[in-house]
Residue frames as a rotation matrix with the C-alpha (Angstrom) as fourth column:
UNK 1
-0.384 0.906 -0.177 46.83
0.252 -0.082 -0.964 15.22
-0.888 -0.415 -0.197 32.13
UNK 2
-0.077 0.313 -0.947 46.55
-0.783 -0.607 -0.137 16.88
-0.617 0.731 0.292 28.72
UNK 3
-0.815 -0.297 -0.497 47.36
-0.554 0.651 0.520 13.57
0.169 0.699 -0.695 27.01
UNK 4
-0.827 0.552 0.103 44.57
0.427 0.737 -0.525 11.77
-0.366 -0.390 -0.845 28.88
UNK 5
-0.035 0.828 -0.559 42.05
-0.092 -0.560 -0.824 14.45
-0.995 0.023 0.096 27.89
UNK 6
-0.260 -0.134 -0.956 43.19
-0.925 -0.249 0.286 14.30
-0.276 0.959 -0.060 24.26
UNK 7
-0.980 -0.106 -0.170 42.93
-0.147 0.956 0.255 10.50
0.135 0.274 -0.952 24.24
UNK 8
-0.536 0.844 -0.009 39.43
0.432 0.265 -0.862 10.67
-0.726 -0.466 -0.506 25.79
UNK 9
0.065 0.534 -0.843 38.31
-0.525 -0.700 -0.484 13.22
-0.849 0.474 0.235 23.17
UNK 10
-0.602 -0.361 -0.712 39.77
-0.798 0.292 0.527 11.02
0.018 0.886 -0.464 20.41
UNK 11
-0.958 0.274 0.081 37.86
0.259 0.952 -0.161 7.98
-0.121 -0.133 -0.984 21.70
UNK 12
-0.187 0.935 -0.301 34.63
0.200 -0.264 -0.944 9.97
-0.962 -0.237 -0.138 21.91
UNK 13
-0.076 0.087 -0.993 35.15
-0.835 -0.550 0.015 11.17
-0.545 0.830 0.114 18.35
UNK 14
-0.873 -0.280 -0.400 35.79
-0.456 0.760 0.463 7.64
0.174 0.586 -0.791 17.13
UNK 15
-0.745 0.654 0.130 32.72
0.412 0.604 -0.682 6.40
-0.525 -0.455 -0.719 18.97
UNK 16
0.036 0.777 -0.628 30.55
-0.252 -0.601 -0.758 9.04
-0.967 0.185 0.174 17.30
UNK 17
-0.247 -0.209 -0.946 31.94
-0.955 -0.114 0.274 8.12
-0.165 0.971 -0.171 13.87
UNK 18
-0.978 -0.207 -0.040 31.41
-0.210 0.970 0.124 4.41
0.014 0.129 -0.992 14.46
UNK 19
-0.341 0.925 0.171 27.64
-0.153 0.125 -0.980 4.80
-0.928 -0.360 0.099 14.91
UNK 20
-0.526 0.248 0.814 25.54
0.794 0.486 0.365 3.37
-0.305 0.838 -0.453 12.09
UNK 21
-0.956 0.255 -0.143 24.08
-0.288 -0.906 0.311 6.04
-0.050 0.338 0.940 9.85
UNK 22
-0.247 0.944 0.220 20.29
-0.183 0.178 -0.967 6.19
-0.952 -0.279 0.128 9.92
UNK 23
-0.797 0.023 0.604 18.65
0.543 0.466 0.699 4.54
-0.265 0.885 -0.383 6.96
UNK 24
-0.416 0.628 -0.657 16.57
-0.357 -0.778 -0.517 7.11
-0.836 0.019 0.548 5.14
UNK 25
-0.945 -0.033 -0.325 16.02
-0.322 0.257 0.911 5.02
0.054 0.966 -0.254 2.03
UNK 26
-0.679 0.728 -0.097 12.87
0.734 0.677 -0.059 3.34
0.023 -0.112 -0.993 3.35
UNK 27
-0.105 0.645 -0.757 11.23
0.412 -0.664 -0.623 6.66
-0.905 -0.377 -0.196 4.17
UNK 28
-0.555 -0.165 -0.815 12.11
-0.571 -0.637 0.518 8.02
-0.605 0.753 0.259 0.75
UNK 29
-0.980 0.177 -0.093 10.69
0.059 0.699 0.713 4.91
0.191 0.693 -0.695 -0.93
UNK 30
-0.395 0.888 -0.235 7.40
0.880 0.292 -0.374 5.06
-0.264 -0.354 -0.897 0.99
UNK 31
-0.145 0.307 -0.941 7.08
-0.004 -0.951 -0.310 8.79
-0.989 -0.041 0.139 0.24
UNK 32
-0.833 -0.198 -0.517 7.61
-0.500 -0.131 0.856 8.09
-0.237 0.971 0.010 -3.45
UNK 33
-0.830 0.558 -0.013 4.89
0.520 0.782 0.343 5.41
0.202 0.277 -0.939 -3.39
UNK 34
-0.224 0.775 -0.591 2.45
0.664 -0.323 -0.675 7.78
-0.714 -0.543 -0.442 -1.65
UNK 35
-0.354 0.012 -0.935 2.89
-0.390 -0.911 0.136 10.28
-0.850 0.413 0.327 -4.49
UNK 36
-0.988 -0.036 -0.149 1.92
-0.151 0.416 0.897 7.71
0.030 0.909 -0.417 -7.15
UNK 37
-0.134 0.988 -0.082 -1.61
-0.981 -0.120 0.154 7.08
0.143 0.101 0.985 -8.37
UNK 38
0.249 0.316 0.915 -3.37
-0.530 0.836 -0.145 3.77
-0.811 -0.449 0.375 -7.74
UNK 39
0.986 0.130 -0.102 -2.86
-0.150 0.450 -0.880 2.82
-0.068 0.883 0.464 -11.41
UNK 40
0.334 -0.938 -0.091 0.87
-0.676 -0.171 -0.717 3.48
0.657 0.301 -0.691 -11.19
UNK 41
-0.217 -0.370 0.903 1.22
-0.924 0.377 -0.068 1.48
-0.315 -0.849 -0.423 -7.98
UNK 42
0.597 0.532 0.600 -0.73
-0.307 0.843 -0.441 -1.42
-0.741 0.079 0.667 -9.50
UNK 43
0.904 -0.298 -0.308 1.42
-0.271 0.160 -0.949 -1.35
0.332 0.941 0.064 -12.63
UNK 44
-0.020 -0.968 0.250 4.66
-0.898 -0.093 -0.431 -1.35
0.440 -0.233 -0.867 -10.64
UNK 45
-0.105 0.035 0.994 3.50
-0.749 0.655 -0.102 -4.23
-0.654 -0.755 -0.042 -8.46
UNK 46
0.851 0.476 0.221 2.33
-0.199 0.682 -0.704 -6.20
-0.486 0.555 0.675 -11.51
UNK 47
0.643 -0.682 -0.349 5.63
-0.521 -0.055 -0.852 -5.67
0.562 0.729 -0.390 -13.32
UNK 48
-0.274 -0.742 0.612 7.53
-0.961 0.190 -0.199 -6.90
0.031 -0.643 -0.765 -10.25
UNK 49
0.196 0.434 0.880 5.32
-0.470 0.829 -0.304 -9.99
-0.861 -0.354 0.366 -10.15
UNK 50
0.953 0.096 -0.287 5.87
-0.303 0.321 -0.897 -10.58
0.006 0.942 0.335 -13.89
UNK 51
0.163 -0.977 -0.138 9.61
-0.759 -0.034 -0.651 -10.57
0.631 0.211 -0.747 -13.31
UNK 52
-0.403 -0.335 0.852 9.43
-0.885 0.379 -0.270 -12.69
-0.233 -0.863 -0.449 -10.16
UNK 53
-0.009 0.544 0.839 6.86
-0.283 0.803 -0.524 -15.27
-0.959 -0.243 0.147 -11.33
UNK 54
-0.932 -0.353 -0.083 7.42
-0.152 0.172 0.973 -15.19
-0.329 0.920 -0.214 -15.11
UNK 55
-0.122 0.988 0.096 3.75
0.107 0.109 -0.988 -14.49
-0.987 -0.110 -0.119 -15.86
UNK 56
-0.625 0.034 0.780 2.20
0.777 0.118 0.618 -14.79
-0.071 0.992 -0.100 -19.30
UNK 57
-0.888 0.247 0.387 0.02
-0.066 -0.902 0.426 -12.05
0.455 0.353 0.818 -20.87
UNK 58
0.064 0.980 -0.186 -3.29
0.115 0.178 0.977 -13.50
0.991 -0.084 -0.101 -19.62
UNK 59
0.195 -0.073 -0.978 -2.01
0.948 0.268 0.170 -13.86
0.250 -0.961 0.121 -16.07
UNK 60
-0.807 -0.581 -0.106 -0.51
0.591 -0.789 -0.170 -10.39
0.015 -0.200 0.980 -16.22
UNK 61
-0.583 0.658 0.477 -3.86
-0.144 -0.661 0.736 -8.84
0.800 0.361 0.480 -17.18
UNK 62
0.398 0.771 -0.497 -5.76
0.361 0.366 0.858 -10.62
0.843 -0.521 -0.133 -14.40
UNK 63
0.019 -0.484 -0.875 -3.17
1.000 0.020 0.010 -9.73
0.013 -0.875 0.485 -11.77
UNK 64
-0.878 -0.270 0.396 -3.08
0.320 -0.946 0.063 -6.11
0.358 0.181 0.916 -12.99
UNK 65
-0.064 0.945 0.320 -6.84
-0.095 -0.325 0.941 -5.89
0.993 0.030 0.110 -12.34
UNK 66
0.549 0.224 -0.805 -6.44
0.692 0.418 0.588 -7.36
0.468 -0.880 0.075 -8.84
UNK 67
-0.397 -0.801 -0.449 -3.53
0.917 -0.366 -0.157 -5.05
-0.039 -0.474 0.880 -8.02
UNK 68
-0.733 0.195 0.651 -5.47
0.096 -0.919 0.383 -2.03
0.673 0.343 0.655 -9.30
UNK 69
0.370 0.925 -0.089 -8.45
0.135 0.042 0.990 -2.92
0.919 -0.379 -0.109 -7.12
UNK 70
0.397 -0.294 -0.869 -6.21
0.906 0.276 0.321 -3.34
0.145 -0.915 0.376 -4.06
UNK 71
-0.682 -0.731 0.025 -4.27
0.724 -0.681 -0.110 -0.13
0.098 -0.057 0.994 -4.72
UNK 72
-0.391 0.635 0.667 -7.49
0.000 -0.724 0.689 1.85
0.920 0.270 0.283 -5.19
UNK 73
0.641 0.638 -0.427 -8.88
0.377 0.223 0.899 0.55
0.669 -0.737 -0.098 -1.89
UNK 74
0.075 -0.713 -0.697 -5.62
0.997 0.029 0.078 1.27
-0.036 -0.700 0.713 -0.08
UNK 75
-0.787 -0.353 0.507 -5.42
0.439 -0.897 0.057 4.81
0.435 0.267 0.860 -1.49
UNK 76
0.056 0.901 0.430 -9.03
-0.034 -0.429 0.903 5.47
0.998 -0.065 0.006 -0.41
UNK 77
0.673 0.159 -0.722 -8.34
0.650 0.340 0.680 4.17
0.354 -0.927 0.126 3.10
UNK 78
-0.350 -0.884 -0.310 -5.17
0.937 -0.336 -0.098 6.27
-0.017 -0.325 0.946 3.35
UNK 79
-0.652 0.174 0.738 -7.04
0.158 -0.921 0.357 9.39
0.741 0.350 0.573 2.19
UNK 80
0.467 0.884 -0.034 -9.82
0.133 -0.032 0.991 8.74
0.874 -0.467 -0.133 4.71
UNK 81
0.437 -0.391 -0.810 -7.30
0.897 0.259 0.359 8.26
0.069 -0.883 0.464 7.52
UNK 82
-0.658 -0.731 0.181 -5.41
0.730 -0.678 -0.085 11.40
0.185 0.077 0.980 6.51
UNK 83
-0.276 0.649 0.709 -8.64
0.014 -0.735 0.678 13.42
0.961 0.197 0.194 6.43
UNK 84
0.718 0.540 -0.439 -9.62
0.398 0.199 0.896 12.21
0.571 -0.818 -0.072 9.90
UNK 85
0.041 -0.811 -0.584 -6.15
0.998 0.002 0.067 13.05
-0.053 -0.586 0.809 11.19
UNK 86
-0.764 -0.341 0.547 -6.26
0.457 -0.885 0.085 16.56
0.455 0.315 0.833 9.72
UNK 87
0.054 0.890 0.453 -9.78
-0.059 -0.450 0.891 17.20
0.997 -0.075 0.028 11.07
UNK 88
-0.682 -0.361 0.637 -8.73
-0.643 -0.120 -0.756 16.04
0.349 -0.925 -0.150 14.49
UNK 89
0.363 0.899 0.245 -11.46
-0.930 0.334 0.154 13.39
0.057 -0.284 0.957 14.53
UNK 90
0.041 -0.428 -0.903 -9.01
-0.308 0.854 -0.419 10.50
0.950 0.295 -0.096 14.44
UNK 91
0.349 0.106 0.931 -9.49
-0.934 0.115 0.338 8.27
-0.071 -0.988 0.139 17.46
UNK 92
-0.799 -0.594 0.088 -7.99
-0.595 0.803 0.020 5.00
-0.083 -0.036 -0.996 18.47
UNK 93
-0.163 0.779 -0.606 -10.25
-0.513 0.458 0.726 2.15
0.843 0.429 0.325 17.39
UNK 94
0.297 0.361 0.884 -12.10
-0.944 0.249 0.215 0.23
-0.142 -0.899 0.415 20.06
UNK 95
-0.522 -0.485 0.702 -11.39
-0.468 0.851 0.239 -3.40
-0.713 -0.204 -0.671 20.80
UNK 96
0.243 0.723 0.647 -14.34
0.298 0.579 -0.759 -4.47
-0.923 0.377 -0.074 18.62
UNK 97
0.866 0.046 -0.497 -13.24
-0.401 -0.529 -0.748 -2.21
-0.298 0.847 -0.440 15.75
UNK 98
-0.150 -0.982 -0.112 -9.69
-0.948 0.111 0.297 -3.61
-0.279 0.150 -0.948 15.88
UNK 99
-0.408 0.088 0.909 -11.14
-0.041 0.992 -0.115 -7.13
-0.912 -0.084 -0.402 15.84
UNK 100
0.660 0.730 0.175 -13.36
0.196 0.058 -0.979 -6.28
-0.725 0.681 -0.105 12.86
UNK 101
0.591 -0.520 -0.617 -10.39
-0.789 -0.530 -0.310 -4.75
-0.166 0.670 -0.724 11.01
UNK 102
-0.475 -0.797 0.373 -8.26
-0.708 0.598 0.375 -7.84
-0.522 -0.086 -0.848 11.68
UNK 103
-0.066 0.550 0.833 -11.06
0.256 0.816 -0.519 -10.14
-0.964 0.179 -0.194 10.44
UNK 104
0.858 0.407 -0.312 -11.52
-0.135 -0.407 -0.903 -7.98
-0.495 0.817 -0.294 7.34
UNK 105
0.181 -0.891 -0.416 -7.79
-0.961 -0.251 0.119 -8.04
-0.210 0.378 -0.902 6.61
UNK 106
-0.603 -0.397 0.692 -7.62
-0.349 0.911 0.218 -11.83
-0.718 -0.110 -0.688 7.00
UNK 107
0.354 0.802 0.481 -10.71
0.282 0.399 -0.873 -12.30
-0.892 0.444 -0.085 4.80
UNK 108
0.776 -0.127 -0.618 -9.05
-0.567 -0.569 -0.596 -10.17
-0.276 0.813 -0.513 2.13
UNK 109
-0.300 -0.954 -0.002 -5.87
-0.894 0.280 0.349 -12.27
-0.333 0.107 -0.937 2.35
UNK 110
-0.352 0.259 0.899 -7.90
0.074 0.966 -0.249 -15.49
-0.933 -0.021 -0.359 2.01
UNK 111
0.738 0.675 0.008 -9.72
0.110 -0.109 -0.988 -14.08
-0.666 0.730 -0.155 -1.03
UNK 112
0.436 -0.672 -0.598 -6.38
-0.876 -0.470 -0.110 -12.98
-0.207 0.572 -0.794 -2.55
UNK 113
-0.526 -0.651 0.547 -4.96
-0.551 0.751 0.364 -16.44
-0.647 -0.110 -0.754 -2.02
UNK 114
0.069 0.656 0.751 -7.95
0.342 0.692 -0.636 -18.03
-0.937 0.301 -0.177 -3.78
UNK 115
0.876 0.237 -0.420 -7.70
-0.249 -0.522 -0.816 -15.59
-0.413 0.819 -0.398 -6.71
UNK 116
0.074 -0.944 -0.321 -3.97
-0.968 -0.145 0.203 -16.19
-0.238 0.296 -0.925 -7.06
UNK 117
-0.445 -0.196 0.874 -4.47
-0.199 0.973 0.116 -19.94
-0.873 -0.122 -0.472 -6.93
UNK 118
0.547 0.729 0.412 -6.90
0.330 0.264 -0.906 -19.66
-0.769 0.631 -0.096 -9.87
UNK 119
0.880 -0.189 -0.436 -4.55
-0.444 -0.654 -0.612 -17.45
-0.170 0.732 -0.660 -11.92
UNK 120
0.014 -0.998 -0.064 -1.12
-0.995 -0.020 0.099 -18.95
-0.100 0.063 -0.993 -11.27
UNK 121
0.405 0.008 -0.914 0.13
-0.286 0.951 -0.118 -22.41
0.868 0.309 0.388 -12.10
UNK 122
0.885 0.050 -0.462 1.35
0.360 0.554 0.750 -24.70
0.294 -0.831 0.473 -9.32
UNK 123
-0.006 -0.987 -0.162 5.01
0.972 0.033 -0.233 -23.63
0.235 -0.159 0.959 -9.44
UNK 124
-0.454 -0.109 0.884 4.20
0.176 -0.984 -0.031 -19.93
0.873 0.142 0.466 -9.62
UNK 125
0.576 0.762 0.297 1.70
-0.208 -0.215 0.954 -20.22
0.791 -0.611 0.034 -6.78
UNK 126
0.673 -0.401 -0.621 4.24
0.721 0.540 0.434 -22.00
0.161 -0.740 0.653 -4.57
UNK 127
-0.410 -0.882 0.234 6.83
0.828 -0.467 -0.310 -19.31
0.383 0.067 0.922 -5.29
UNK 128
-0.207 0.436 0.876 4.29
-0.102 -0.900 0.424 -16.53
0.973 -0.002 0.231 -4.66
UNK 129
0.799 0.568 -0.200 3.15
0.084 0.223 0.971 -18.13
0.596 -0.792 0.131 -1.39
UNK 130
0.246 -0.805 -0.540 6.75
0.962 0.272 0.032 -18.41
0.121 -0.527 0.841 -0.14
UNK 131
-0.616 -0.463 0.637 7.30
0.465 -0.867 -0.181 -14.75
0.636 0.185 0.749 -0.95
UNK 132
0.228 0.793 0.565 4.12
-0.216 -0.525 0.823 -13.80
0.950 -0.309 0.052 0.94
UNK 133
0.791 0.006 -0.612 5.30
0.533 0.484 0.694 -15.74
0.300 -0.875 0.379 3.98
UNK 134
-0.258 -0.959 -0.118 8.65
0.946 -0.226 -0.234 -13.92
0.198 -0.172 0.965 3.86
UNK 135
-0.432 0.186 0.883 6.86
0.061 -0.970 0.235 -10.57
0.900 0.156 0.407 3.63
UNK 136
0.667 0.744 0.036 4.72
-0.041 -0.011 0.999 -11.48
0.744 -0.668 0.023 6.64
UNK 137
0.449 -0.594 -0.668 7.82
0.885 0.400 0.239 -12.43
0.126 -0.698 0.705 8.63
UNK 138
-0.579 -0.722 0.379 9.50
0.689 -0.682 -0.247 -9.14
0.436 0.118 0.892 7.77
UNK 139
-0.054 0.652 0.757 6.39
-0.175 -0.752 0.635 -7.15
0.983 -0.098 0.155 8.75
UNK 140
0.818 0.355 -0.453 6.22
0.313 0.387 0.868 -9.05
0.483 -0.851 0.205 12.02
UNK 141
-0.016 -0.920 -0.391 9.87
0.991 0.038 -0.129 -8.26
0.134 -0.390 0.911 12.73
UNK 142
-0.622 -0.184 0.761 9.29
0.274 -0.962 -0.008 -4.58
0.734 0.204 0.648 12.01
UNK 143
0.322 0.877 0.356 6.19
-0.164 -0.319 0.934 -4.49
0.933 -0.359 0.041 14.17
UNK 144
0.959 0.085 -0.271 7.81
0.222 0.372 0.901 -6.20
0.178 -0.924 0.338 17.15
UNK 145
0.589 -0.805 0.068 11.33
-0.799 -0.569 0.193 -4.89
-0.117 -0.168 -0.979 16.64
UNK 146
0.517 -0.488 -0.704 14.30
-0.142 0.762 -0.632 -6.99
0.844 0.426 0.324 15.70
UNK 147
0.915 -0.194 0.353 15.98
-0.329 0.143 0.933 -8.81
-0.231 -0.971 0.067 18.56
UNK 148
0.536 -0.796 -0.282 19.51
-0.193 0.210 -0.959 -8.82
0.822 0.568 -0.041 17.23
UNK 149
-0.452 -0.891 -0.034 21.72
-0.228 0.153 -0.962 -10.65
0.862 -0.427 -0.272 19.64
UNK 150
-0.227 0.382 0.896 19.11
-0.970 -0.170 -0.173 -11.01
0.086 -0.908 0.410 22.36
UNK 151
0.788 0.442 0.429 18.28
-0.462 0.885 -0.063 -14.57
-0.407 -0.149 0.901 21.38
UNK 152
-0.318 -0.941 -0.116 21.15
-0.861 0.236 0.451 -16.96
-0.397 0.243 -0.885 20.95
UNK 153
0.491 0.419 -0.764 20.90
-0.739 0.665 -0.110 -19.88
0.462 0.619 0.636 18.55
UNK 154
0.160 -0.435 0.886 21.63
-0.753 0.527 0.395 -23.21
-0.639 -0.730 -0.243 20.15
């Protein structure tokens, strides 16, 4: 009887050790980004794009301006949301407000695409567009949860 109990305890211990550790890296990264200024965020994003797309100086300057504008808007929206949350005035948006936000977000993406098309050459634009599609896929997976193993490939 003692052996069975010891074996059961050993299996439970192994099961606990076999669990995947929680990934804290993403939270740490997002916290680090929140602590940066809009200028710093824009510079980091621009540098990553320079490395990824091999941008020249002119392109780099134009994209830096776009990234700074976007980062400033995002920081302002985050500050507004945080203030509403702290005041207790944060409410879920209505159906019309969600629709308006979705339209605004899509309009911004369309405008970004047009700006990038003007700045980048054909090869760079294609590479950038593919990367944007991959980012959208990853966001969609995060939003809807990953279905590992639930769908089988045929």
